[in-house]
C-alpha positions as CSV (number, residue, x, y, z in Angstrom):
1,M,7.6,9.3,17.5
2,P,10.1,11.5,19.1
3,G,13.6,11.9,17.5
4,G,16.4,14.2,17.8
5,S,18.5,14.8,20.9
6,F,18.5,11.5,23.2
7,E,19.3,13.7,26.4
8,A,16.2,15.9,25.6
9,Y,13.9,12.7,25.1
10,K,15.1,11.5,28.7
11,N,14.0,14.7,30.1
12,I,10.5,14.2,29.1
13,E,10.3,10.3,28.6
14,D,8.1,9.8,31.9
15,T,5.7,12.2,30.7
16,L,5.6,10.6,27.3
17,L,5.2,7.2,28.7
18,K,2.2,8.4,30.7
19,V,0.3,10.2,28.3
20,A,1.3,7.6,25.1
21,A,-1.4,5.2,24.2
22,Q,-1.3,1.9,26.3
23,V,-1.6,-1.5,24.7
24,P,-1.8,-4.7,26.9
25,D,1.1,-6.8,26.4
26,S,2.9,-4.3,24.7
27,G,3.1,-1.3,26.9
28,P,3.5,2.5,26.1
29,C,3.2,3.2,22.4
30,V,6.1,5.6,22.4
31,T,9.9,5.0,22.1
32,Y,12.9,7.1,21.4
33,I,13.2,6.8,17.4
34,G,16.8,8.2,16.9
35,E,18.8,11.2,16.0
36,G,18.1,14.2,13.9
37,G,14.8,14.2,12.0
38,S,14.3,10.6,12.0
39,G,11.1,10.7,14.2
40,N,9.5,13.2,11.5
41,F,10.8,10.8,8.8
42,V,9.1,7.9,10.6
43,K,5.9,9.7,11.2
44,M,6.0,10.7,7.3
45,I,6.2,7.0,6.2
46,H,3.5,6.0,8.7
47,N,1.3,8.6,7.0
48,G,2.1,7.2,3.5
49,I,1.4,3.7,4.7
50,E,-1.8,5.3,5.9
51,Y,-2.5,6.6,2.4
52,G,-2.0,3.0,1.0
53,D,-4.2,1.3,3.6
54,M,-7.1,3.8,3.0
55,Q,-7.0,3.3,-0.7
56,L,-6.8,-0.6,-0.6
57,I,-9.9,-0.3,1.7
58,A,-11.9,2.1,-0.6
59,E,-10.7,-0.5,-3.6
60,A,-12.5,-3.4,-1.5
61,Y,-15.5,-1.1,-0.9
62,D,-15.8,-0.4,-4.5
63,V,-15.6,-3.9,-5.7
64,L,-18.1,-5.2,-3.2
65,K,-20.6,-2.5,-3.9
66,S,-20.1,-2.0,-7.7
67,V,-19.6,-5.4,-8.7
68,G,-21.1,-7.4,-5.8
69,K,-24.1,-5.0,-5.4
70,L,-23.7,-5.2,-1.6
71,S,-25.9,-2.7,0.0
72,N,-24.7,-0.4,2.9
73,E,-26.1,-2.5,5.5
74,E,-24.5,-5.5,3.8
75,L,-21.3,-3.8,3.9
76,Q,-21.3,-2.7,7.4
77,S,-21.8,-6.3,8.3
78,V,-19.0,-7.5,6.2
79,F,-16.5,-5.0,7.4
80,S,-17.5,-5.6,11.2
81,E,-17.0,-9.2,10.7
82,W,-13.7,-8.6,9.0
83,N,-12.8,-6.6,12.0
84,K,-12.9,-9.8,14.2
85,G,-9.9,-11.5,12.3
86,E,-6.8,-10.8,10.5
87,L,-7.9,-7.5,9.3
88,L,-8.8,-6.1,12.6
89,S,-7.9,-2.5,12.9
90,F,-8.9,1.1,13.5
91,L,-9.5,1.8,9.8
92,I,-11.6,-1.3,9.1
93,E,-13.5,-0.6,12.4
94,I,-14.3,3.2,11.2
95,T,-15.4,1.9,7.8
96,A,-17.9,-0.5,9.2
97,D,-19.4,2.6,11.4
98,I,-19.3,4.8,8.4
99,F,-21.7,2.5,6.5
100,G,-24.2,2.5,9.3
101,I,-24.9,6.2,9.4
102,K,-28.0,7.4,8.1
103,D,-28.0,11.0,6.6
104,D,-29.4,13.5,9.0
105,K,-30.3,15.9,6.1
106,G,-32.3,13.6,3.7
107,D,-33.0,10.0,2.9
108,G,-30.2,7.2,2.7
109,H,-26.9,6.5,4.0
110,L,-24.5,9.6,4.6
111,V,-21.4,7.5,2.9
112,D,-23.5,8.0,-0.3
113,K,-23.9,11.9,0.1
114,V,-20.2,12.5,0.6
115,L,-18.3,13.9,-2.3
116,D,-15.7,11.7,-4.3
117,K,-13.0,14.0,-4.0
118,T,-10.2,13.0,-1.5
119,G,-8.3,15.8,0.4
120,M,-4.7,15.7,1.8
121,K,-2.5,17.6,3.8
122,G,1.0,16.8,2.7
123,T,2.6,14.2,4.7
124,G,1.7,11.2,2.7
125,K,2.5,13.1,-0.4
126,W,6.0,13.7,0.7
127,T,6.7,9.9,1.0
128,V,6.5,9.4,-2.9
129,P,9.6,11.8,-3.4
130,Q,11.3,10.2,-0.7
131,A,11.1,6.7,-2.4
132,A,12.2,8.1,-5.8
133,E,15.3,9.6,-4.1
134,L,16.0,6.5,-2.2
135,S,15.4,4.2,-5.3
136,V,12.8,2.3,-3.1
137,A,9.9,0.9,-4.9
138,A,6.4,2.1,-3.3
139,P,4.2,1.4,-6.1
140,T,1.2,0.7,-3.7
141,I,1.5,4.3,-1.7
142,E,2.2,5.8,-5.0
143,A,-1.1,4.6,-6.4
144,S,-2.8,5.7,-3.5
145,L,-1.4,9.2,-4.1
146,D,-2.4,9.3,-7.9
147,G,-6.0,7.8,-6.6
148,R,-6.4,11.2,-4.7
149,F,-5.3,13.4,-7.6
150,L,-7.5,11.7,-10.1
151,S,-10.3,12.0,-7.2
152,G,-9.7,15.8,-7.3
153,L,-10.6,16.0,-11.1
154,K,-14.2,15.5,-10.3
155,E,-15.7,18.0,-12.9
156,E,-13.4,16.5,-15.6
157,R,-14.4,13.0,-14.4
158,V,-18.3,13.9,-14.8
159,E,-17.7,15.3,-18.3
160,A,-15.3,12.3,-19.3
161,A,-18.1,9.9,-18.2
162,K,-20.7,11.7,-20.3
163,V,-18.3,11.5,-23.4
164,F,-17.6,7.5,-23.1
165,K,-21.3,6.7,-21.9
166,S,-22.5,8.5,-25.1
167,G,-20.2,6.2,-27.0
168,G,-21.9,3.1,-25.5
169,F,-19.5,2.7,-22.6
170,D,-21.2,2.4,-19.3
171,E,-19.5,3.0,-16.2
172,I,-19.6,-0.8,-15.2
173,L,-18.6,-3.0,-18.1
174,T,-20.3,-6.3,-16.9
175,D,-23.3,-6.8,-14.9
176,Q,-22.6,-10.6,-14.5
177,P,-23.9,-12.4,-11.5
178,V,-21.5,-13.1,-8.8
179,D,-21.5,-15.3,-5.7
180,K,-21.5,-12.8,-2.9
181,K,-20.0,-15.0,-0.3
182,K,-17.2,-16.0,-2.3
183,L,-16.5,-12.5,-3.5
184,I,-16.5,-11.4,0.1
185,D,-14.0,-14.0,1.0
186,D,-11.8,-13.4,-2.2
187,V,-11.8,-9.6,-1.4
188,R,-11.0,-10.0,2.2
189,K,-7.8,-12.3,1.0
190,A,-7.0,-9.7,-1.8
191,L,-7.2,-6.8,0.7
192,Y,-4.9,-8.7,3.4
193,A,-2.3,-9.5,0.8
194,A,-2.0,-6.3,-0.8
195,K,-1.9,-4.7,2.7
196,I,1.3,-6.8,3.2
197,C,2.9,-5.3,0.4
198,S,2.2,-1.9,1.3
199,Y,3.6,-1.9,4.7
200,A,6.6,-3.9,3.2
201,Q,7.2,-1.0,0.9
202,G,6.9,1.4,3.9
203,M,9.2,-0.4,6.1
204,N,11.9,-0.5,3.4
205,L,11.9,3.1,2.8
206,I,12.5,3.6,6.8
207,R,15.3,1.0,6.6
208,A,17.1,2.6,3.6
209,K,16.7,6.2,5.1
210,S,18.1,4.8,8.4
211,I,21.0,3.4,6.4
212,E,21.7,6.6,4.8
213,K,21.6,8.7,7.6
214,G,23.2,6.0,10.0
215,W,19.9,6.3,12.4
216,D,20.1,2.7,13.0
217,L,16.1,2.4,13.5
218,K,14.4,-0.7,14.9
219,L,11.8,-1.6,12.5
220,G,10.1,-4.2,14.8
221,E,10.2,-1.4,17.7
222,L,8.2,1.1,15.3
223,A,5.6,-1.7,14.5
224,R,5.1,-2.0,18.3
225,I,4.4,1.6,19.1
226,W,2.1,1.9,16.0
227,K,-0.3,-0.6,17.7
228,G,-2.1,2.1,19.9
229,G,-2.9,5.8,19.1
230,C,-2.1,5.6,15.6
231,I,-4.4,5.6,12.4
232,I,-2.9,2.5,11.1
233,R,-3.1,0.5,14.5
234,A,-3.9,-3.1,13.8
235,I,-3.5,-6.5,15.1
236,F,-1.5,-7.0,11.8
237,L,1.4,-5.1,13.3
238,D,2.0,-7.8,15.9
239,R,2.8,-10.0,12.8
240,I,5.3,-7.5,11.6
241,K,7.2,-7.0,14.9
242,K,7.5,-10.6,15.2
243,A,8.8,-10.9,11.6
244,Y,11.7,-8.4,12.6
245,D,12.3,-10.0,16.0
246,R,12.9,-13.5,14.2
247,N,15.2,-11.4,11.6
248,P,16.1,-7.9,12.3
249,E,17.9,-7.9,8.9
250,L,14.9,-9.1,7.2
251,A,15.5,-7.7,3.5
252,N,11.5,-7.6,2.9
253,L,8.4,-8.4,4.7
254,L,7.5,-10.7,1.8
255,V,10.1,-13.0,2.5
256,D,9.4,-13.6,6.1
257,P,8.2,-17.2,6.3
258,E,4.8,-16.5,7.9
259,F,4.0,-13.6,5.5
260,A,5.3,-15.6,2.4
261,K,2.8,-18.5,3.5
262,E,0.0,-16.1,4.1
263,I,0.7,-14.5,0.6
264,I,0.7,-17.8,-1.3
265,D,-2.1,-18.9,0.4
266,R,-4.2,-15.8,-0.8
267,Q,-2.6,-14.9,-4.2
268,S,-5.3,-16.7,-6.2
269,A,-8.1,-15.0,-4.7
270,W,-6.1,-11.6,-5.1
271,R,-5.7,-12.4,-8.6
272,R,-9.3,-13.2,-9.1
273,V,-10.3,-9.7,-7.5
274,V,-8.0,-7.8,-9.8
275,C,-9.1,-9.6,-12.7
276,L,-12.8,-9.1,-12.0
277,A,-12.3,-5.3,-11.4
278,I,-10.7,-5.0,-14.7
279,N,-13.2,-7.0,-16.5
280,S,-15.6,-5.0,-15.0
281,G,-14.1,-1.8,-15.7
282,I,-13.6,-0.9,-11.8
283,S,-10.2,0.8,-10.9
284,T,-8.2,-1.0,-8.4
285,P,-4.7,0.7,-8.6
286,G,-3.5,-0.1,-4.8
287,M,-4.4,-3.7,-5.3
288,S,-3.0,-4.1,-8.9
289,A,0.1,-2.2,-7.8
290,S,0.5,-4.5,-4.9
291,L,0.1,-7.5,-7.1
292,A,2.5,-6.4,-9.6
293,Y,5.1,-5.5,-6.7
294,F,4.7,-8.9,-5.5
295,D,4.8,-10.6,-8.9
296,T,8.1,-8.6,-9.8
297,Y,9.9,-8.9,-6.5
298,R,9.4,-12.9,-6.4
299,R,10.8,-13.6,-9.9
300,D,14.6,-14.3,-10.5
301,R,14.5,-12.9,-13.9
302,L,12.6,-10.0,-15.2
303,P,12.6,-8.3,-18.6
304,A,15.1,-5.4,-17.4
305,N,18.0,-7.1,-19.6
306,L,15.9,-5.7,-22.7
307,V,15.6,-2.2,-21.2
308,Q,19.2,-2.3,-20.4
309,A,20.1,-3.4,-23.9
310,Q,17.9,-0.5,-25.3
311,R,19.9,1.9,-23.0
312,D,23.3,0.7,-24.4
313,Y,21.8,1.0,-28.2
314,F,20.7,4.6,-27.8
315,G,23.3,6.1,-25.1
316,A,26.2,3.6,-24.8
317,H,25.2,3.0,-21.3
318,T,26.9,-0.6,-21.2
319,Y,25.6,-3.6,-19.3
320,E,26.4,-6.5,-17.5
321,R,26.3,-10.0,-18.7
322,I,24.9,-13.0,-16.6
323,D,27.7,-15.6,-17.8
324,M,31.0,-13.2,-17.2
325,E,32.3,-10.3,-15.3
326,G,32.6,-6.9,-16.5
327,S,31.1,-4.0,-18.1
328,F,30.1,-4.3,-21.8
329,H,29.1,-2.3,-24.7
330,T,27.6,-3.5,-28.1
331,E,27.5,-1.6,-31.3
332,W,23.9,-2.6,-31.7
333,F,22.9,-0.3,-34.5
334,K,25.9,-1.5,-36.8
335,L,25.2,-5.1,-36.1
336,A,21.7,-4.5,-36.8
337,K,22.5,-2.7,-40.1
338,Q,24.7,-5.5,-41.3
339,S,22.3,-8.1,-40.4
340,R,19.7,-6.3,-42.5
341,S,21.9,-5.9,-45.6
């Protein structure tokens, strides 16, 4: 993802085109990103999206294993099957592989012996402050980062589990029988829908920074070069490229006609999975944050009017009205006092 001097890029372009990953019908997975630090920024957001992707996959695994009681053999089969359809990607592929590896130092599968404590090198972590600086909502990526922070509290979580278990609060709150086939299909749909939201947030971050810096980044072209040689490479990126090809000024992937239809078709399953997880005491912060993002974005009226009224009450921050132009301030305390007397 080279950025900086275009003249410098042209001097090494031939070499980069040869060493870059090659994707049939798409070409070399490299392009000149833009001026200044645009290449570094795009790489950083790529890694933030990667955090979200991995978190969502882990949540799908948790629901299938903890609620659906799928064995590692069944999980391998499920993820292998998923990798033949809309979820086809490097991360789904390696996840299926992981479930098939036996422990060479003991009995059982290796994945069950891996400490549930996720590390990080920082690039995904840098994405969240950028979202705050740019005032761009990125709740799925933020949830994935919080998930890593909480995973790092292993010793505290072990002690917390003892406290709540002694109070009769089991790790899994319900042990209800589930239709495995139905659950697997619902989780697949939920994972795909949540994934759309995660990528939408990442693309919006790139657009906002591009506007701020005047980089004129081409989001469809970025999706193209991510199709090979990247951790988030996936068939899904073809859909993203086509969405931006159809409308380079697309405000959000969620409102692309094809993606909108796909989310509508999957939202019922998505809600079932999140509700099942909540009722079972299984944390799905990424899927839940993605669903909240979707539900917030699709509504033309939010309870933000109350928050703004509160701000005007205690800080005279003023507010706008829906029925007339201008900025207004109300003496809320005085009126409330009069109404109580």
